[in-house]
C-alpha positions in Angstrom: 26.0 -6.1 -16.5 27.4 -5.2 -13.1 25.2 -2.5 -11.5 23.7 -1.4 -14.9 20.8 -2.6 -17.0 21.0 -2.6 -20.8 18.6 -3.4 -23.6 19.6 -6.1 -26.2 20.9 -3.3 -28.4 23.1 -1.8 -25.6 21.1 1.1 -24.4 21.2 1.7 -20.7 17.8 1.4 -18.9 17.0 3.6 -16.0 13.9 2.3 -14.1 11.8 4.9 -12.5 8.0 5.4 -12.3 4.9 4.7 -10.4 2.9 1.8 -8.9 -0.6 0.7 -9.9 -2.6 -1.2 -7.3 -6.1 -1.6 -8.8 -5.4 -5.1 -10.2 -5.0 -6.0 -6.5 -8.5 -4.8 -5.6 -10.3 -6.2 -8.7 -9.6 -8.6 -11.5 -10.6 -6.0 -14.0 -8.7 -3.0 -12.7 -10.0 0.6 -12.4 -8.9 3.4 -14.7 -8.8 7.2 -14.7 -10.4 8.3 -18.0 -9.2 11.3 -20.0 -12.2 13.2 -18.6 -10.8 12.7 -15.1 -13.5 10.4 -13.9 -12.6 6.9 -12.6 -14.0 3.8 -14.2 -14.2 1.4 -11.4 -13.8 -2.4 -11.6 -14.1 -2.4 -15.4 -11.7 -4.1 -17.9 -11.2 -1.4 -20.5 -8.4 -1.9 -23.1 -8.9 1.7 -24.4 -8.5 3.1 -20.9 -5.4 1.0 -20.3 -3.9 2.5 -23.5 -4.9 6.1 -22.4 -3.2 5.6 -19.0 0.0 4.2 -20.5 0.1 7.0 -23.1 0.0 9.5 -20.3 2.7 7.7 -18.3 4.8 7.6 -21.4 4.4 11.3 -21.8 5.7 11.7 -18.2 8.8 9.7 -19.1 7.8 6.8 -16.8 9.9 3.7 -17.5 8.4 1.3 -15.0 5.0 0.5 -13.5 5.0 -1.6 -10.4 1.9 -3.7 -10.8 0.7 -5.1 -7.4 -1.8 -7.9 -7.6 -3.8 -10.5 -5.6 -2.6 -14.1 -6.3 -6.2 -15.5 -6.0 -7.1 -13.8 -9.3 -4.1 -15.3 -11.1 -4.6 -18.8 -9.7 -8.3 -18.8 -10.6 -7.8 -16.7 -13.7 -10.9 -14.8 -12.5 -12.7 -13.1 -15.4 -9.6 -13.6 -17.6 -7.2 -11.9 -15.1 -4.1 -13.4 -16.6 -5.0 -12.1 -20.1 -5.8 -8.7 -18.5 -2.3 -8.6 -16.9 -0.7 -9.7 -20.2 -2.5 -7.0 -22.2 -1.3 -4.3 -19.8 2.2 -5.7 -20.1 2.2 -5.9 -23.8 0.9 -2.3 -24.2 3.4 -1.0 -21.7 6.3 -2.8 -23.5 5.2 -1.3 -26.8 5.7 2.1 -25.1 9.1 1.3 -23.7 7.7 0.9 -20.2 8.7 -2.0 -17.9 6.3 -3.8 -15.6 7.3 -4.9 -12.2 4.9 -7.7 -11.2 4.5 -8.5 -7.5 1.9 -9.8 -5.1 0.5 -8.3 -1.9 -1.9 -11.0 -0.7 -3.2 -14.4 -1.7 -6.9 -14.0 -1.1 -9.0 -11.0 -2.0 -10.6 -11.1 1.5 -7.2 -10.7 3.2 -5.2 -7.6 4.1 -1.5 -7.4 3.3 0.3 -10.6 3.9 3.9 -9.9 5.1 4.8 -13.6 5.6 3.9 -15.2 2.3 5.3 -18.6 3.4 3.0 -18.8 6.4 -0.5 -17.9 5.5 -2.5 -21.1 6.3 -6.0 -21.6 5.0 -6.0 -18.8 2.4 -7.3 -21.3 -0.2 -4.8 -20.6 -3.0 -1.2 -20.7 -2.0 -0.8 -22.7 1.2 2.7 -24.0 1.2 6.2 -23.2 0.0 5.8 -25.6 -2.9 2.6 -23.8 -3.9 4.5 -20.5 -3.8 7.2 -21.9 -6.0 4.7 -23.4 -8.4 2.9 -20.1 -8.6 6.0 -18.3 -9.8 6.9 -21.1 -12.2 3.5 -20.7 -13.8 3.8 -16.9 -14.0 7.2 -17.2 -15.6 6.0 -19.7 -18.1 3.1 -17.4 -19.1 5.0 -14.2 -19.3 8.5 -15.1 -20.3 7.9 -13.9 -23.9 7.8 -10.3 -22.5 11.3 -9.2 -21.7 10.0 -6.0 -20.2 8.5 -7.9 -17.2 10.5 -7.8 -14.0 9.5 -10.4 -11.4 9.4 -9.7 -7.7 8.0 -12.6 -5.7 6.4 -10.5 -2.9 5.8 -7.0 -1.8 7.4 -6.3 1.6 8.0 -9.9 2.7 8.4 -10.4 6.5 9.8 -13.8 7.7 13.1 -15.0 8.9 15.9 -14.3 6.5 17.1 -17.9 6.4 13.7 -19.2 5.5 12.9 -16.5 3.0 16.1 -16.6 1.0 16.1 -20.4 0.9 12.6 -20.2 -0.7 13.7 -17.4 -3.0 16.6 -19.5 -4.3 14.0 -22.2 -5.2 11.8 -19.7 -6.8 14.6 -18.3 -9.0 15.7 -21.8 -10.0 12.1 -22.8 -10.9 11.6 -19.6 -13.0 14.9 -20.1 -14.8 13.8 -23.7 -15.4 11.0 -22.4 -17.6 13.4 -20.6 -19.9 12.5 -17.2 -18.5 15.4 -14.7 -18.7 13.5 -11.8 -17.2 15.1 -9.5 -14.6 14.3 -10.6 -11.0 14.1 -8.0 -8.3 14.7 -9.1 -4.7 13.0 -7.2 -1.9 13.4 -7.9 1.8 12.2 -5.5 4.5 10.0 -4.9 7.5 11.2 -8.2 8.8 12.4 -9.9 11.9 16.0 -9.9 11.0 16.5 -6.8 8.8 14.7 -3.8 7.6 15.3 -1.3 4.8 17.8 1.4 5.5 15.3 4.0 6.9 18.2 5.3 9.1 19.4 7.4 6.2 16.1 9.3 6.4 16.3 9.8 10.1 13.6 7.3 11.0 13.8 3.8 12.4 11.3 1.0 11.8 10.1 -0.7 14.9 13.1 0.8 16.7 15.7 -0.6 14.3 17.8 1.3 11.8 18.5 -1.7 9.5 20.8 -2.0 6.5 21.2 -4.0 3.3 23.6 -6.6 4.7 21.2 -9.3 3.7 22.5 -8.9 0.1 25.8 -10.3 1.3 24.7 -12.6 4.1 22.2 -14.5 1.9 23.7 -14.5 -1.6 21.4 -15.9 -4.3 22.6 -17.9 -7.2 21.3 -16.9 -10.6 
């Protein structure tokens, strides 16, 4: 409602927290155990619960979960159910999950132009990109605590990006998903985030958030 977020019972939600990137590096995740040691590349439901309990004790209300699309498309080692379990346990603790992608293929680095990554083997066209998000929305729409963000730090022309984003939004809504959708656009050809307020430019540009007005999205 306006610039505020409310639960179904009318409580205002303030989203603040941390990001978790190990579902990007491995389909099983890696987890810090109560002993302080790290359990690498091992799917461990008990460790997920321990981590979320600790985040809850720190009053975290959101975890940004950054992933690799290959694992979702292939459902590598049950990746989709691993993500879903994390989300379900976070939701049970009043923690929202912001789901976004960083790359398509586990052998790649960060992909900043997700609409132009030929030959990655998993998402090779705009239609593939839209279909990916339609599938994600279908799978996770029963979890109202999931916030969808189609890409982490996208970098392509604004006209191309927001045309695609409109199609993504329309496709996700077509599945019946009513989840919040977060739009991010930065480090790009046309605009960058407002680093100027911190006294630093990005690639010589100060940037602003005028894309919000110049490329309005219909939802």
